[in-house]
N, C-alpha and C positions, 0 to 999 in steps of 0.2 A: 379524215383519221390519218395521221402521219405515220408514214411505212416507207419500207424500200421501193414500192412501187407507188408512193404518194407521198416524194419526199418535201415537196414544196404545199404547203397549207393553202387551200384556197385556189390553188391553180387548176384548172379543169386540164384533162387531158388531152383536149382536141383545140386547146389554146394555139390562136395564130399570131401572138402578140410578138414584136420585136425586141429581143432581150439582150441585154449585155450581161456577160459573166464576168464576174472580180473575183478571183478566188487568190487565196493565200491565208497566212497563219494570223493574220490580223493581231499581231503580236506588240502593241495595242492598235486597234483602230483609230485612225486619227483624220483630220480635216482633209490631209492630202486625197485618202481614198474617198471622201465625199466629194472633194472637188473633181475628180476624174470622171465620178459617177454623175454629176450635174453635166460636166462637159459633154458625157457620152450621150444623156439623156436628150440633148439639145444640137449637138452638132452631127449625131448619127441618125437624128430622128426616133430615138427609140422610146417604146412604152414603158419600159420599166428596167431597173438593173437589180441582179441577184448579187448580194455579197455569200461567196461560197467559202465559210470559215473552217478552215481545214483542222481536222484533230490533230496534224503534225507533218508538217513538209520536211521529208525525208533529206532534202539538200540542205537543212538548216539544223543546228545543234539544238536539242532540246534544254539546254544550258539556260534559265532565264525565261524558259517559256511558260506563262500562265495557263492554267487549267482553261479548257474549253468553255466549260459553262461561264467563266470570268471574260474570255475573251467576245463570247458570243452575246454575252449581256452588254459588255462596252460598246460593240459593234452595233449594237441597236438603237442606243441611246446616240451614239455619233451619227448615226445615218439619220434619223429622225426625219423621213421624208415619204409620203405617201406612194412614191414611184419607186423607192428602194426596198427590197425585201432583203432580209438577213436571216438566214439557214445556214445548216450543218449538213446538207444532204450526203457529203462523202460518209458519214458516220452511219447512216442509215443503208445508203446503199451498198457499202463495204469496198468502194474504190480508194485507192492512194495516188494514182497517177491521174496529172490533168488529163491527159488523152483520154484513158478510160472513163473518168468523171463526167468528158464532153458526150462521148460515145453512150454513156447510161442515160444522160439527160435528152440526147437527141431521141434514144428507143422510146424513153416514157412521155415525151411531147414531140412527137414526130411532126406536127405541123407549125411547131413555134420557130421563129427565126432567130437562131442565136449568133451572138457576137461575142469572141473573147476580147476582154479588155485589159489592159497592162499599161504600166510605167513603161517609157522610151528605156529607164535602166535596166530592164530584164530583158531586151532584145541581145546582148551579148551573152547573155546566162542560157539563151534558149537551147544552145547546141548541148548544153548537159540535160535536158530533159531527155527523159526517155520518150522515143516516139515523136520527136520534137518535128520531124518531115511529114510524118502521119496527122498531127495536129494542123499544120497549116492544110492538110488536105482534107480534114474533117471539118473546120470551122474558120468563117471569116474572122481577122483579127485586127484591133484596134489599138494602136501604140502611142501613149501621148506624152509630149515633151514633159521632161522631167530636169530640173537643177542639175548642171553639169552632163547632163544626159539627153542631147537632142539631137541634131543632123550627124553628130559623131558616130552615136551609135546604130546609124543606116549603114556605116560602113562595115559592120560586123558581120560575122559569116550567115547567120540566118537570113537576114534582111538579103544579102548578096544572092544568097542561092534563090530566093523567090521574087528577083527584083521585077522580073517581067509580068508577076500577078499584083504589083503594087497599084492601088489606084491613087488619082490625084485627090488632092484635098478637097478640091471642090466636089467631087464625086462620093463622099464620105456619108451622104444621107442614104443612098443605095447600097452601102456596104451588107447591112444586115439580109438584103435580100438577094445578095449576089452568091454565085456558085462558088464554093471554094476549090481552089486555094485564092484567096483573094484577102487583102490586108492595105491598111491607110496607116499613115504617120499624121498625126494632129498636132499640128506647132500652137497649142493652147497657152492661156495663161501660166505661167509657172508657178508651182506651191512647192514649198520648201519643207513641208512636213515630211517626217521621215521615222517608221517604228524603229529604227536601230538607234537613231539621236534620242529618240524619247528614252528608250532603255537604259542608253549611256548615262543618264542624269539621275537614275534611279540610285538611292542611297545605299551604301554597300557597309553592311552589317553582319555580325556574326548569324543572327536569324533575319536575313536582309528581308523586310516586306516590301514587296513590289505595288505600284500604284493600283487604286481599284478603276474607279472612273474619274475622279477628278484629276486636275493637271499636277498640284502641290498636295499631296497628302500628307496628313500627321505622322509625326513620330510616335512608335509605341511607346505607352507611359508603362514603365518599368516600377514605378514607386507603389503600385498596389498589384496584388495577385490578379491574372484574368478570371479565375474561377469567381472571385469577388464581383469584378465588374460584368461577366456574365449573368451573375444572379439580380443585380441590379438593374441591367436589362431588361431582363424578362418580368422582374417586378413592376417596373414602368409600364412596359407593353400591357401587362394583365390589368393595372389601375385605369389605363386610359382605355379598356374594352377593345384592345386589338385583337383580333380574330386568327385563329388557324397559324400559330406561332409555332415554327419550325426552326430548330438549330442545328446546323452541319457542322460537325467537328472536320476542320481542315487540316488536323497534324498530320503532317506526312504527305498531304496532299496539295499544298500550294504553298508560294512564298509570300503572299499579301496578306494574310490575316491567319490568327489561330481559331476562330470561329466566324461564321455567317449566321446573321439571324434572319428571317423572312416571316413578315406579319401584313396582316391586312386591315385597312380602314375602309369603313363602307362609303365613305365620302371624300373629296377633295379636302375638303375643311379638317375631316378628322385625321385624314394623313398628316397633314401639316402640323395640327395639334399634337398627334402622337411624336411626331419627329421632335418639334420644338419643346415639347414637356422631357423628353429624354436627353436631349441636350443640356438641359437646366441641371437635370437631376444629376448628370455624370458631373458637369462642372461644380456642383453643390459638394460633391462627394471627394473632390480633390482631383479628378482627370482633368488633365490640362490639354492635352492635345486632341481637340475635336473638330471636325469639318462636317459639312453637310451639303447638298447638293439636290436640286430639283422641287424645293418650294415653289418655284415660279408656277410651274403648273399643277402640284399637287397629286397629279397620277401616280408617282414612283419618286420617292425621296430617299435618298440614301444618306445615313449617319455613319461617317467612320471615325473610330477610336484610334486606328493603330494596330489594336490587336482584335477588335471586333467589327465586323462590316454589318452593319443593320439596314436590310431593306425593307422599307414600308410602301406596300402598294394599294390601289383600290382592286377590286375583286378582276375587273376586266384586264388590265395591263398585268398583273399576276398571272393569271392564265396565259396570256401571250407571250410572255418571256420565259414562264416555266422553267425557272432555277433550279427547282429541286428535281424536276425530270432530267434536265441536261447534265447535272451533276450524276444521277445514276445511270445515264446512259454512259458518261464518260466512265465511270469507275468498271461498267461492265466491258467496254471497248478498251479498256487497258490492259484487262486480263491475257487477252493473246496477243496483242502489241509488244510485250516485253519479250516474249519468245522469240521474235526474230524481227531485226529491223532491218529492211530495204532502202536502198537509195531510189529516190523519185524524184519528178518534179511537179 
């Protein structure tokens, strides 16, 4: 059961795994995050990497910040690896600062060997993080080379302050079991993906819709009312025997669509067939800008119309991703969040 005391489903409290922690807003998750994670698994000899998707990083503006449920869902699709776990434990544990999150996870999993993972571009920013010196003392840290941020980043204040605790690259495999403070710079293959760059190419309109999961999402089709389109979507799903159809009204909650529709197919073949028929019916009805993703596997197919995003799952992936629950959790968490907004790392 997922709770504040068990924020990582399936992880036993007495685990002794070597675990890399990659935190951030993941707005959006991209191949750069995956690249760092795969490098960490290999170079640090880790058992797994946890992506900690933050409800909101107070060092960043929430302008253009996609809802947590959307960021979490995309991150799980981008990660797509048996040794990468994607969750939002801060939402459950009630932590906002990186230091508090690390301390909470260490209390909950006292025998685990944690390493904090980051791109080298974060090193110059560390001095702005609350309790950054305590963070170095709490957990080993691995910084991975990033385009434009490699050896120059090592001259910034935080790494210089802890220079004597730096391990040589050749010692990286023992970082996870080293006593903090201990950190290492990993001059790995550079990956140029950037969440900031991805957000910068999003179309800007009066009611700009951001990207969902695909790289090039369709423009909203304003030639027909959204209500008519939603009715067509529901009818198509029902005709194809889709189960447990849920419609989530995103008005005022998201910049990427007006509605999210979630449905279940009993098999991979049915999931793909439901998505195919939905695309055909939308195009026959005159909706021009339709895209889809995920038909190769058939576990989860996304059909994106610009105004409506439809997720068709098999039962097991739907239960795993739990989009409905994430939206409910986010709505609940947003209530006190608006009362006071603190600065954080």
